Each structure stands twice: as structure tokens, then as C-alpha cells.
C-alpha positions in Angstrom: 0.6 21.4 -8.6 -2.7 22.7 -7.3 -4.0 25.4 -5.1 -4.1 25.2 -1.3 -6.9 23.2 0.3 -10.3 24.8 0.3 -11.3 26.6 3.4 -14.8 25.0 3.4 -14.4 21.6 5.2 -17.7 20.5 3.6 -15.9 20.4 0.2 -13.8 17.5 1.6 -16.9 15.4 2.3 -19.6 13.6 0.2 -22.4 11.1 0.8 -22.0 7.8 -1.1 -24.6 6.7 -3.7 -26.3 3.3 -3.4 -24.0 1.8 -6.1 -20.9 3.0 -4.1 -22.4 1.6 -0.8 -23.1 -1.7 -2.6 -19.5 -1.9 -3.8 -18.3 -1.0 -0.3 -20.5 -3.8 1.1 -18.9 -6.2 -1.3 -15.5 -5.2 -0.1 -16.4 -5.5 3.6 -17.8 -9.0 3.0 -14.7 -10.1 1.1 -13.0 -13.2 2.6 -9.5 -12.2 3.6 -6.9 -15.0 3.7 -4.0 -14.3 6.1 -1.4 -16.9 5.4 0.9 -18.1 8.1 4.5 -19.1 7.8 5.7 -22.5 8.6 3.1 -24.8 10.2 0.7 -21.9 11.1 -2.6 -22.3 9.3 -4.3 -19.8 7.0 -6.7 -17.5 8.8 -9.8 -16.9 6.7 -12.2 -14.1 7.9 -14.6 -11.6 6.4 -13.1 -8.1 6.4 -16.0 -6.7 8.3 -15.5 -9.3 11.1 -11.8 -8.6 11.3 -12.4 -4.9 11.7 -15.0 -5.6 14.4 -12.7 -7.9 16.3 -9.7 -5.5 16.2 -11.9 -2.6 17.4 -13.3 -4.7 20.2 -9.8 -5.6 21.3 -8.7 -2.0 21.2 -11.7 -0.8 23.3 -12.0 -3.7 25.7 -11.0 -3.1 29.3 -7.3 -4.0 30.1 -8.5 -6.3 32.9 -10.1 -8.5 30.3 -7.0 -8.4 28.0 -8.0 -5.4 25.9 -6.1 -2.1 25.2 -8.6 0.2 26.9 -8.4 2.7 24.1 -11.2 4.7 22.4 -11.6 4.3 18.6 -12.9 7.6 17.2 -13.7 6.1 13.8 -12.6 3.5 11.3 -12.0 4.2 7.6 -11.3 2.4 4.4 -8.4 4.0 2.6 -6.2 3.5 -0.5 -6.9 1.5 -3.6 -10.0 -0.2 -2.1 -11.6 3.1 -1.4 -10.9 4.3 -4.9 -12.4 1.0 -6.2 -15.6 1.8 -4.3 -15.9 5.3 -5.6 -14.8 4.8 -9.2 -17.3 4.3 -12.0 -15.0 1.8 -13.7 -13.4 -1.2 -12.0 -10.2 -0.2 -10.2 -7.9 -3.1 -9.2 -6.3 -2.9 -5.8 -3.6 -4.9 -4.1 -4.1 -4.2 -0.4 -7.0 -3.5 2.0 -6.0 -0.4 3.9 -7.9 0.4 7.1 -7.4 3.4 9.4 -8.3 3.3 13.1 -8.3 6.8 14.7 -6.9 6.4 18.2 -5.0 8.4 20.7 -1.4 7.2 20.9 0.2 9.8 23.1 3.9 10.6 23.3 5.1 7.4 25.0 5.5 3.9 23.4 3.1 2.2 25.7 0.0 2.7 23.5 1.9 1.5 20.4 2.5 -1.8 22.3 -1.1 -1.9 23.3 -2.1 -1.6 19.7 0.3 -4.4 18.7 -1.1 -6.7 21.5 -4.7 -6.0 20.4 -3.9 -7.0 16.8 -2.1 -10.2 17.9 -4.9 -11.0 20.3 -7.3 -10.7 17.4 -5.3 -13.1 15.4 -5.2 -15.5 18.3 -9.0 -15.5 18.5 -9.3 -16.0 14.8 -7.2 -19.1 14.6 -9.2 -22.0 13.0 -11.0 -24.5 15.2 -8.9 -27.5 16.1 -5.6 -25.6 16.3 -3.9 -26.2 19.6 -3.3 -22.8 21.3 -1.3 -24.0 24.3 2.2 -23.2 22.9 1.2 -20.2 20.7 2.7 -17.0 22.0 2.3 -13.4 20.7 5.9 -13.7 19.5 5.1 -16.7 17.3 1.9 -15.1 16.0 3.9 -12.0 15.0 6.5 -14.1 13.1 3.8 -16.2 11.4 1.2 -13.5 10.3 2.8 -10.0 10.4 4.7 -9.0 7.4 5.6 -5.5 8.5 5.3 -3.2 11.5 6.0 0.5 11.4 6.0 3.0 14.3 6.2 6.7 13.7 6.4 9.1 16.7 7.7 12.6 16.2 6.5 16.2 16.4 3.9 16.0 13.6 3.3 12.3 13.2 2.0 9.7 15.7 0.9 6.5 14.0 1.7 2.9 13.5 1.1 0.3 10.7 0.7 -3.4 11.1 0.5 -5.4 7.8 -1.0 -8.8 7.9 -0.4 -11.4 5.2 2.7 -12.6 3.4 1.6 -14.6 0.4 2.2 -13.2 -3.1 -1.0 -13.0 -5.1 -3.2 -12.4 -2.1 -4.3 -9.1 -0.7 -2.5 -7.9 2.4 -4.5 -6.2 5.2 -2.8 -2.9 6.2 -4.0 -1.8 9.6 -3.0 1.8 10.4 -3.5 3.3 13.8 -3.4 7.1 13.5 -3.3 9.8 16.2 -1.8 12.5 14.0 -0.4 12.4 10.5 0.8 15.4 8.5 0.6 13.8 5.1 -2.2 11.3 4.4 -2.0 11.1 0.6 0.4 11.4 -2.3 -2.0 12.3 -5.2 -5.6 13.3 -5.4 -6.6 9.8 -6.7 -5.4 8.1 -3.6 -6.7 10.7 -1.1 -10.1 9.0 -0.4 -11.2 7.8 3.0 -14.6 6.1 3.6 -15.9 6.3 7.1 -17.1 2.8 8.0 -18.9 3.4 11.4 -22.4 3.7 10.0 -22.0 0.6 7.9 -20.6 -1.4 10.8 -23.6 -0.2 12.9 -26.0 -1.3 10.1 -24.5 -4.8 10.2 -25.1 -5.0 14.0 -28.6 -3.6 14.0 -30.2 -4.9 10.8 -31.0 -8.5 9.7 -32.1 -7.3 6.3 -29.6 -7.1 3.4 -28.6 -3.9 1.7 -30.9 -2.9 -1.2 -31.6 0.2 -3.2 -34.4 1.3 -0.8 -32.6 0.3 2.4 -29.0 1.1 3.0 -27.0 3.2 5.5 -25.8 6.7 4.9 -22.0 6.5 4.4 -19.7 9.5 4.1 -16.5 9.7 2.2 -13.7 12.3 2.6 -10.9 13.4 0.3 -7.9 14.5 2.4 -6.7 16.2 -0.8 -9.2 18.9 0.0 -12.0 18.9 -2.6 -13.9 15.6 -2.9 -15.5 16.3 -6.3 -12.3 17.5 -7.8 -10.5 14.4 -6.6 -13.3 12.2 -7.9 -13.1 13.9 -11.3 -9.4 13.2 -11.4 -10.1 9.5 -10.5 -12.7 9.1 -13.3 -10.5 10.9 -15.9 -7.3 9.3 -14.7 -5.5 12.6 -14.0 -2.5 13.2 -11.7 -2.7 16.1 -9.3 -1.4 16.9 -5.8 -1.0 19.6 -3.2 2.3 20.7 -1.6 4.6 18.3 -3.5 7.5 19.1 -1.2 5.8 17.1 1.5 5.5 13.9 -0.5 7.9 11.3 0.9 10.4 9.4 -1.3 8.0 6.7 -2.4 5.9 9.3 -4.2 8.2 9.1 -7.2 7.6 5.4 -7.5 3.8 5.9 -7.2 3.9 8.7 -9.7 5.6 6.5 -12.3 3.1 3.7 -11.5 0.3 6.1 -12.4 2.0 7.0 -15.6 2.4 3.4 -16.7 -1.3 2.9 -16.1 -2.1 5.7 -18.5 -2.8 8.5 -16.0 -2.0 12.0 -17.3 -1.0 15.2 -15.5 -3.9 17.5 -14.8 -1.6 20.5 -15.4 1.1 19.5 -17.9 2.9 22.8 -17.5 3.8 22.1 -13.9 4.8 18.4 -14.3 8.5 19.0 -14.5 8.3 21.1 -11.4 6.6 18.2 -9.6 9.0 15.6 -10.9 12.0 17.6 -9.6 10.5 17.7 -6.2 9.8 14.0 -6.1 13.2 13.0 -7.4 14.9 15.3 -4.8 12.8 13.8 -2.0 13.5 10.2 -3.2 17.3 10.8 -2.9 16.9 12.5 0.5 15.0 9.5 1.9 17.1 6.8 0.1 20.6 8.4 -0.3 22.5 5.1 -0.5 22.4 2.9 -3.7 21.7 -0.2 -1.5 18.6 1.5 0.0 17.5 2.5 -3.5 17.8 -1.0 -4.7 15.9 -2.5 -1.7 13.1 0.1 -2.1 12.8 -0.5 -5.8 12.8 -4.3 -5.6 10.3 -4.2 -2.7 8.0 -1.8 -4.7 8.1 -4.1 -7.7 7.3 -7.1 -5.6 4.4 -5.5 -3.8 2.8 -3.5 -6.6 3.1 -5.6 -9.7 1.2 -8.8 -8.8 -0.5 -11.0 -11.4 0.0 -11.4 -15.2 -1.5 -8.0 -16.1 0.6 -6.1 -13.6 3.8 -8.0 -14.1 3.7 -7.3 -17.9 4.0 -3.6 -17.0 7.2 -3.9 -15.0 9.7 -3.3 -17.8 7.7 -0.3 -19.1 7.5 1.0 -15.5 11.2 0.9 -15.0 11.9 2.6 -18.3 9.5 5.4 -17.3 11.2 5.7 -14.0 14.6 5.8 -15.7 13.4 8.6 -18.0 12.0 10.7 -15.1 15.1 10.3 -13.0 17.4 11.1 -16.0 15.4 14.3 -16.9 14.5 15.6 -13.5 17.3 14.8 -11.1 19.3 18.0 -10.3 20.4 17.3 -6.7 23.1 14.6 -7.3 26.7 14.5 -8.3 27.3 13.0 -11.7 28.6 9.6 -10.5 25.7 9.2 -8.1 23.2 10.0 -10.8 24.8 7.5 -13.2 24.9 4.9 -10.4 21.1 5.2 -9.8 20.3 5.2 -13.6 22.5 2.1 -14.0 20.6 0.4 -11.1 17.2 1.1 -12.8 18.5 0.0 -16.2 19.9 -3.3 -14.8 16.6 -4.1 -13.1 14.7 -3.4 -16.3 17.0 -5.7 -18.3 16.6 -8.4 -15.7 12.8 -8.0 -15.9 12.9 -8.2 -19.7 15.0 -11.3 -19.6 12.6 -13.0 -17.2 9.7 -12.1 -19.5 11.5 -13.6 -22.5 12.2 -16.8 -20.6 8.5 -17.1 -19.7 7.5 -16.7 -23.3 10.0 -19.3 -24.5 8.9 -21.7 -21.8 5.4 -21.5 -23.1 6.5 -22.7 -26.5 7.8 -26.2 -27.5 11.5 -26.1 -27.8 13.5 -27.8 -30.6 17.2 -27.8 -30.0 19.3 -26.3 -27.2 17.8 -23.6 -24.9 18.6 -20.1 -26.0 21.0 -17.8 -24.3 19.6 -14.4 -23.3 21.7 -11.4 -24.2 20.4 -7.8 -24.1 22.4 -4.7 -25.0 21.9 -1.4 -23.5 22.9 0.5 -26.6 26.5 1.1 -25.7 28.7 -0.5 -28.4 30.7 -2.6 -28.9 29.9 -5.2 -26.3 27.3 -3.7 -24.0 25.4 -7.0 -23.4 23.9 -8.1 -20.1 23.6 -11.8 -19.2 21.1 -12.9 -16.5 20.3 -16.1 -14.8 17.2 -16.7 -12.6 17.8 -15.8 -9.0 15.7 -17.6 -6.3 15.5 -15.5 -3.2 15.5 -17.1 0.2 14.4 -15.5 3.4 15.5 -16.1 7.0 13.0 -15.1 9.6 14.3 -14.1 13.1 12.3 -13.1 16.1 12.4 -9.3 16.7 9.1 -8.8 18.5 10.0 -5.6 20.4 11.3 -3.7 17.3 9.4 -1.5 15.0 10.5 -0.5 11.5 11.2 3.1 10.8 9.0 4.9 8.3 10.8 5.2 4.9 8.0 4.9 2.4 
């Protein structure tokens, strides 16, 4: 959808303005709440302190319980980085951090990374908590919501996600040696190097102000920082090499559409949509995998009243894109996927109507919710609330495969 990356690496970089550094400082001073399951207490820590502790554990000598690894740099990524750079307020759900480390070909360094993160959580437990019976196994079950390990020819990285409470920002800690694809669209391609700011915190007792603040560099892995920043300000959708975008790119694309982003090159949008639909069905070929991915995406990316009100419109947009751009499936597989999206949309609509009726005083019997999908004569759908339950089992030695 765009030309190849510029040859000049300087085009990828830019120095942040004072306003951007100020917003970055606000993000780094944000109090992060990492909620524990069961009887484990909530860990509350400033983001800057969490980053410092994890880096210290990674770099500390193994004889003292550290990983003995060198951290090349630390970066803020994802929605939080876009929030820092945007001229208008950009909401973000997670705090994404990238630690550049050497993982090598074996799995030992992945386990060292995991031990460093769990050791950091152990040190951050509130005062008064008895640590005698707390093990790394129990810490993982209490505070880690997801662990992913990727180790193949072109990718060596891992992800550990902290936090498991809906409505609170998760902290996504990514430890990267090599990664072929670090972005989906230009508006999520920003990475802000934190090292100079972290050094400023260590060396200066004075607060940041307009005449005294560190030089902070940002990078767009899309290729051209100013072009990507223009796309962010104008809410435009653009990417490079769409064939490399993993299956979750289709879901992110529809999320951008529902938030009023527009294609930067409308002539090529159908070409892009076909690529993303094909990749989605390659990565999630089974209807059960598709359902799990969709439900998980809705749960993680539509949090709060404003976001939840967009879920039905989002699913209808996704339905439209899949219906118009899917050319790689047999007819019954295509109908099966469209039916799945449609059923989820009607379930969301039903839940929205129930919430509206619950907010109003009722006179008489409660209403029955019936929605038709347009297929006469009796194409109605009936839904009742489903309360999901979760069973947590210990699987400390296993990592999830990357399927995002």
C-alpha cells in the first residue's frame, strides 16, 4: 500500500518536542496496578520504576540472582507511544515496552528473562506480605496473563503480559533479539527510546520543564517518521508489505475503520483487504480458532463504555470486509465464518439492549429479546447472558505460540 522503506535511516528517526517529552514523562510516572488472582495482593508501581527494576534484574550478575544479560535499549511502543506523539488525545489500552536483548538460539535465555520478570514481581510485593511460601510458579499464576515465546529463523523474541483485570491497563513486556515485522500499520509503528529519560531520572533532582528536559528520540519502524506522524494526525491507514502482516492485522484494520480512520490510498484498499483476509484464514483456519481469536480481541480492545458501544459496529464492518474480500475459502467455510461474526454481532446488540432496558424503570414483565438477521420467515436469534468462568492450572514451563 506504500513504497518500500526509505534508504536513509535518518528518515526513521525524530527528536521529540518538549510537549511530547512532557506527555512521555506523564506516562512513565503513571501508577500501574498489577492485580493478582486469588489472595495475591495488587502490586502498584510507577511505570518508570517497574522498567528500572526489570532492567536491573536482567543485567544483574547470575550469582546474585540476575540474568546476566545486556539490555541494548528500552523502548515504549504501541498505543502509548502514539498517545505521546499525537497532537490530540489518543486512548490506549496497554503499556507496551520493548527490551532489546540477545536471546540466542537456545531456550535458556528465554527462561532467564522469565525468571527476571518474576523476580521483579517478587521484589515489588507490598510490605507486610509473607514471602516464605511464594514461589515463581505461584507468582506466574497470580500476575502473568500471557507468555509467548517465538524462536525461528527470522524471529527471536518473547512477550510477558502482566495484569488480568478488565478496565485496567496491562503491561506488555517484550524482549526482542530479532523481529521481522514490528508493526501492522504506520500509525502503530512508533517506538520511543527511553534510555535518555531513564538516565535523566537517575541524575537529576529537578523536574522536567520547558527549559530543562532530556533529548528523547523516536523511531518509526514503518520507515518514514514524518509520514507516519502525518498519518497519525490525519487518521489515515497505510502500511508496507501487507503480505507480511499476521492474521490479527485484519482485526486491527477494522478497529481503525470503526474509529474513523481512512485509507491513505483508497485505490489500493481492496488489494490490502484481500491480503489481510487471506492471512487471517491461514493463521486461524479452524472456526473454533477464529471464534477464540475474535472473542479475545473484543475482550481486550473494547474496554469501557465508549469502546464497548463500538463493538456491534466493529463486527458489522468486519463482516462486510470478510464478505467482500475473501477469495481463498470454499463456499461453506466462508459462510461459516460470516455466520460466526453475525452471531457475535447479534449477541453484542442483545447485550446493549439489555443494558439500556436495565437503566430504565420497568413496568410489567421483562421483555424478550429477538433479533432477525434478515432471512424470512423466522430468522430470529434468541440470546441469554453467559457468565464465563475460568479455571487456572499451573503450566509454568510452557510458553504460548505466537498466533496474533
